[in-house]
C-alpha positions, 0 to 999 in steps of 0.5 A, a space after each residue: 678312814 677313820 678316827 677317834 674323838 676322845 672323851 672330854 668331861 670337865 668343869 670350869 669354875 669362876 669365882 663372881 666378883 665379891 665372893 670372897 668379901 661377902 657381907 655377912 653383917 647385913 646377910 645376902 639372899 640368893 647372891 651369885 658367887 660363882 659360875 660353873 660350866 659343865 662339859 661332857 661328850 659321852 653318850 652315857 652322861 655324867 654327874 656333878 657332885 658338890 662337896 662342902 668342907 664346913 658342911 654349909 657353915 662359914 667358919 673362923 677360929 671360934 664361930 660359925 655362920 650357917 648358909 644355904 645354896 642353889 645350883 642352877 635354881 634348885 636348893 643344894 644339900 651341903 654335905 661334906 660327904 658330897 651331894 649330887 647336884 647335876 645327874 645328866 642321863 644319856 645325851 646324843 650332843 655334846 653338854 657345855 652348860 654354865 650354871 650359877 651357884 647362888 648363896 643365902 646368909 642371914 644376918 650377923 650384927 656385928 654386936 652379936 657375932 665374933 669378929 673375924 673372916 669367914 670361910 668354906 671351901 667348896 669343891 665340885 667333881 665331875 664324873 662321866 656315868 
């Protein structure tokens, strides 16, 4: 007798309350904005790549505000071309790991900053090795 278990490599991401309403005037320090759960059941392991559409800047129509990020406690390079944030090698048991994305933004006083809503789009991609 026998059977097959299919490969399962997936991500579940969840925006934490307030991730779309950050205090840009006062700034934030290592504010948790997302929880990402990495799933993989292949022996070869997997990689997770993070892409920032604006290369680590929150933008509105005419201005930008730089920010930094940490994924699972490690600093992340926020690049439009992508940055590997997890490189899981060979494994003997399935992985279902939940990791935090935290960001830091310096203060931007209203008197010296352009009004408007500032955004960046972050995309996580998981691939089996």
